[in-house]
C-alpha positions in Angstrom: 0.0 0.1 0.0 1.2 3.6 -0.7 0.5 6.5 1.6 -0.3 10.0 -0.1 -1.7 13.3 0.8 -4.0 15.8 -0.6 -6.3 18.6 0.1 -9.8 17.6 -0.3 -13.6 18.7 -0.1 -15.9 16.0 1.3 -18.5 15.5 -1.2 -20.4 12.7 0.2 -20.5 10.0 3.0 -22.4 6.8 3.6 -22.5 3.9 6.1 -20.3 1.0 5.6 -20.6 -2.2 8.0 -21.3 -1.4 11.6 -18.8 1.4 12.4 -17.1 2.8 9.3 -18.0 5.2 6.6 -17.3 5.6 2.7 -16.2 9.2 2.0 -16.6 10.7 -1.6 -13.9 13.6 -1.8 -12.5 15.7 -4.5 -8.9 16.5 -4.3 -6.5 19.1 -5.6 -4.3 16.6 -7.0 -6.1 13.3 -7.4 -9.6 14.3 -8.4 -12.3 12.0 -7.1 -11.2 10.1 -4.1 -13.5 7.4 -2.3 -12.0 5.9 1.0 -13.2 4.1 3.9 -12.9 6.1 7.3 -12.7 2.9 9.8 -14.4 3.5 13.1 -15.9 6.8 11.9 -19.2 6.0 13.4 -17.8 5.1 16.7 -18.4 7.8 19.6 -14.7 8.3 20.1 -13.6 8.1 16.4 -10.5 10.0 15.7 -12.1 11.9 12.7 -15.0 13.3 14.7 -17.3 15.4 12.5 -14.5 16.7 10.2 -15.4 14.2 7.2 -19.0 15.1 6.9 -19.9 16.9 3.4 -19.0 20.4 2.8 -15.8 20.2 4.9 -12.3 21.1 3.4 -9.4 19.0 4.6 -5.9 18.1 4.5 -5.7 14.4 4.5 -3.5 11.3 4.5 -5.0 8.0 2.4 -3.4 4.6 1.9 -3.8 3.7 -1.5 -4.0 0.0 -2.4 -5.4 -2.2 -5.1 -9.0 -1.7 -4.6 -10.8 1.3 -5.7 -11.6 2.1 -2.1 -8.7 3.8 -0.5 -8.3 3.9 3.4 -8.5 7.1 5.0 -5.6 7.4 7.5 -5.6 10.8 8.7 -7.9 14.2 8.4 -7.1 17.6 9.5 -9.5 20.4 9.1 -8.8 23.3 6.8 -12.0 24.8 6.8 -15.3 23.4 8.1 -17.7 26.2 7.1 -20.0 26.5 10.1 -21.9 29.3 9.0 -23.0 27.3 6.0 -23.7 24.2 7.9 -25.7 26.6 10.6 -28.0 28.2 8.0 -30.9 26.2 6.1 -30.6 28.3 3.0 -26.7 28.4 2.7 -26.5 24.6 3.7 -29.1 23.7 0.7 -26.6 25.5 -1.6 -23.5 24.1 -0.2 -25.1 20.4 -0.5 -26.2 21.1 -3.7 -22.6 22.4 -5.0 -20.8 19.0 -3.5 -23.7 16.9 -4.8 -23.3 18.2 -8.3 -19.4 17.8 -8.2 -20.1 14.3 -7.3 -22.6 13.4 -9.9 -21.2 15.1 -12.7 -17.4 14.9 -12.3 -16.1 11.8 -13.6 -13.4 9.4 -11.9 -10.1 10.6 -13.4 -7.0 12.5 -12.7 -7.5 15.7 -10.6 -8.4 19.0 -12.4 -7.2 21.8 -10.3 -9.7 24.4 -12.2 -12.7 22.4 -10.6 -10.8 22.0 -7.1 -10.3 25.8 -7.1 -13.7 26.7 -8.3 -15.3 24.4 -5.6 -13.1 25.9 -2.6 -13.5 29.5 -3.9 -17.4 28.8 -4.3 -17.9 27.4 -0.8 -15.8 30.3 0.5 -17.7 32.8 -0.9 -21.0 31.1 0.1 -19.4 30.9 4.0 -18.5 34.6 4.0 -21.2 36.4 1.7 -24.1 34.4 -0.1 -25.4 36.0 -3.2 -28.9 35.2 -4.9 -26.8 34.4 -7.9 -23.8 32.3 -6.3 -25.4 28.9 -7.2 -26.2 29.6 -10.7 -22.9 31.0 -11.4 -21.3 28.0 -9.9 -23.4 25.6 -12.2 -22.5 27.4 -15.3 -18.8 27.9 -14.4 -18.8 24.1 -13.8 -20.6 23.3 -17.1 -17.7 25.4 -19.0 -14.8 23.8 -17.0 -16.3 20.6 -18.1 -16.7 21.5 -21.6 -20.5 20.8 -21.7 -21.7 24.2 -21.4 -23.8 25.3 -24.6 -22.2 27.7 -27.1 -23.9 31.0 -26.4 -22.1 33.1 -29.4 -24.1 31.9 -32.4 -27.1 29.9 -33.5 -26.5 26.3 -33.7 -28.6 26.1 -37.0 -27.2 29.2 -39.0 -24.4 30.6 -37.2 -26.2 33.9 -37.0 -25.3 36.1 -33.7 -28.6 37.8 -33.1 -31.8 36.9 -31.6 -30.3 34.3 -29.5 -33.1 33.7 -27.3 -33.8 29.9 -27.3 -31.8 26.9 -25.7 -31.8 24.2 -28.3 -33.8 21.0 -27.0 -30.4 19.0 -26.7 -29.2 21.6 -24.6 -25.9 22.0 -26.8 -26.3 25.7 -28.0 -28.5 28.6 -28.7 -31.2 29.1 -31.5 -32.3 32.3 -33.2 -36.0 33.7 -33.9 -35.6 31.8 -37.3 -34.9 28.6 -36.1 -36.4 28.9 -32.3 -37.3 26.0 -30.4 -36.6 24.6 -26.8 -36.4 27.0 -24.1 -37.3 30.7 -24.4 -35.3 33.2 -22.3 -35.0 36.9 -22.4 -32.0 39.1 -23.0 -31.2 39.7 -19.7 -31.0 36.0 -18.7 -28.4 35.6 -21.5 -26.4 38.5 -20.0 -26.3 37.0 -16.8 -24.8 33.6 -18.4 -22.3 35.8 -20.3 -21.2 37.2 -17.2 -20.9 33.9 -15.6 -18.8 32.3 -18.2 -16.9 35.4 -19.3 -14.9 36.0 -16.1 -17.3 38.5 -14.4 -18.4 36.3 -11.7 -17.3 38.9 -8.6 -19.6 41.7 -10.8 -22.6 38.9 -11.2 -22.4 38.4 -7.4 -22.8 41.9 -6.6 -26.1 42.4 -8.6 -29.4 42.9 -6.7 -31.7 40.0 -7.1 -34.2 40.0 -9.8 -36.7 37.8 -11.7 -34.4 36.9 -14.4 -31.9 35.2 -11.8 -34.3 32.4 -11.6 -34.5 31.3 -15.2 -30.7 31.8 -15.3 -30.6 29.3 -12.4 -33.2 27.2 -13.7 -31.7 26.5 -17.2 -28.1 25.3 -15.4 -29.9 23.0 -13.2 -31.8 21.5 -16.4 -28.4 21.1 -18.3 -27.0 19.4 -15.4 -29.8 17.0 -14.6 -29.9 16.1 -18.2 -26.3 15.4 -18.2 -26.5 12.8 -15.4 -30.0 11.8 -16.3 -31.6 12.2 -12.7 -32.6 15.0 -10.4 -30.0 16.3 -7.9 -31.8 16.0 -4.5 -30.4 18.9 -2.8 -31.4 21.4 -5.9 -34.9 20.5 -4.9 -34.7 20.7 -1.0 -37.1 23.4 -0.9 -39.8 21.4 -2.3 -39.5 18.9 0.6 -39.8 21.4 3.5 
């Protein structure tokens, strides 16, 4: 077995046997990691509450022949107490880590994804914005290379009247070739800001009605890609 270290964000955990937990994490260097935290459910576990979702840790992990590694040590970098203590922030935080867990494949680490994940959770902890979740989703889709091309019509190549999201989600359609979901020019401007490097400016905007469709379109694209609903994105409907 080989011992390695990484900085990770905990995405998900679930029970294993009588006292262990399986932890899904995203690491700066190793990408998606799944490891067993032995004895994590015991009262005097050495891991305590540090390995719950939405936790930023420095870890040491034993890598063996199995896909499941073994978590040896976990030290806190940031546990995001404000996020975990507020329902709306918690809903967004859980949605963020669930989308990473569901959408990002098992492969070598992508530091752009890790940096986005840490930054968005840090922003959520410090100062939430109505646009934070939508901006994260659009930026993640862009990094993954699955965001629709919003610069031209996918049918004719025109660059005006682009107010329709193609039914397959791969691009926009103009008025002539319209189909799929309609959205206002203001929504497209918000998307432009999210994928065009103006996230800080976007997060400082006052909430407006167009924000809802901006977020809903990103959720629809994500859920089409993973072929099911992201539970945390719909927590409001359960309470």
